[in-house]
N, C-alpha and C positions, 0 to 999 in steps of 0.2 A: 538449463532452458531448453525447450524444444525448438528444433529448427524447422522453419517453413519449408515446405515441399518445394517450392519453385523459387525461393529467395525473395527477400523483401522488396528487391528492385521490381519484380514483376507483379507485385500486388497492389491493387488500387488502395485507396485511402481507407475504404471501410474494412477491406481484409487486413490491413497493418493494425488498425485500431483493435479489431477482433483479436488478432495474433498476440498483440501486447496484452490485452485484457486477460486472456486465457493464460499466457505465460505467467503474469503476476498471480493469479488464483493458484496456478500449480506450484509456484515458489512458496505461496502461504501454507501449503500443505505440510511443509518442512517445519514450521513454526509449532509452538504449544497451542493446544486447541483454543484456549481462550483468546491468544493473539491472532490466530487463524481466522477465527469467527469475526473479531473486531476488524482485522484487516481487509477480510472480504467484504464485509458490510460497507466499509468506507469506500473501497475501490468501486463497489457497485453503485453507490451515490454519486461518485464522482463521474465516473464514465456515464452515467445515466444524463447527469447535469449537463454535460458537455455534448451530447448527441447532436444537437443543432446549433453548436457554437459557430460564430464567425470565424473565417479563415485566420484572422490575425490572433485568436486565442487557440486555435487548434495546434498550431506548430509548437508553441511553448508547452502547452498540455502535453503533447505527444513526446517532446523532448525531456520534460522533467519526470514523467512517468517512466520513460526508458531508462533514465539514470537511476530512479528507484528500483527497477527490476535488476539492473547490472549491479548495483550495491548489494541488494538483497540476496542476489545470486551468491555473490562473494561471501557474505556472512552465513548464508546456510551451509554452505560448502564447509564451513570450518566448525559447524555444530556437531556435537556428539548425536548419534542416532536416538539415543534415549530421549532426548529432550523434545521431540516432536510428539512422543507418545504419552509421557505421564508427568511432565512437570509444569508448574504453572508459572504465571508471569512473575510472582513473587520470589521464585528460586531458579532463575535461568542459569544454565550451566556455560553458556556462552553469551558473548554480547551480540544484541540484535538492535539495530537502529544507529543513529549518529546525532551528535548535537547539531542543532540548528545555528548556523552562524547568524549573530545579531544583525550584520549588514544585509542579509536576505530579508530579515524580519522587518527591517525598516521599509521595505518596498511592499509590504502586505497590505492589502485593504483592510478596514475595519471588519468587514465580513469573514475575511481570512483569518484574521486574528481571533474572532470569536470561534470559528471553526477549529482552530488550533487548541484553543482553551477548551473546547468541548471534548476534543480528542485526547488532550493531555488528562481530563478529568476521567474520562472512560478507562484509559490506562491505569491511572495511578489511584483512582478511587471508585472501584467497581460498585454498583449497588449490592447492598447486604442481601443475604439469603432472604426469600419470602418477599422481597421488595421487588416491584416490576419496574422495568426500564419503559417509560413512556416516550422516548424519544424516537 
């Protein structure tokens, strides 16, 4: 992960958000192209949705995305180099991701569960060729 020039402690909130966002996009470059594209789209949407979030949502948002970045950083470090250039989601050479604990899912809102289902469908049931994605 890239290091901030002046340290996170010296950054204002906006700078920390941008740093985290860019770090995640940089980590996604190590993923297979289809996962990279899906991940970047999801991250863009989530960060865009939370631009004007109330402070009580901003802290947990940053904590969870920071955890994601740390975990993904550990996982991509263990991937073979070839994986990021020519393999698809169907044939990963390494493990990307982690199981979602049921206890965490119990705290999700209905909207979050719908979003999780849509993400799972995008990963496991990509649209067939010639079919456009309208979402």
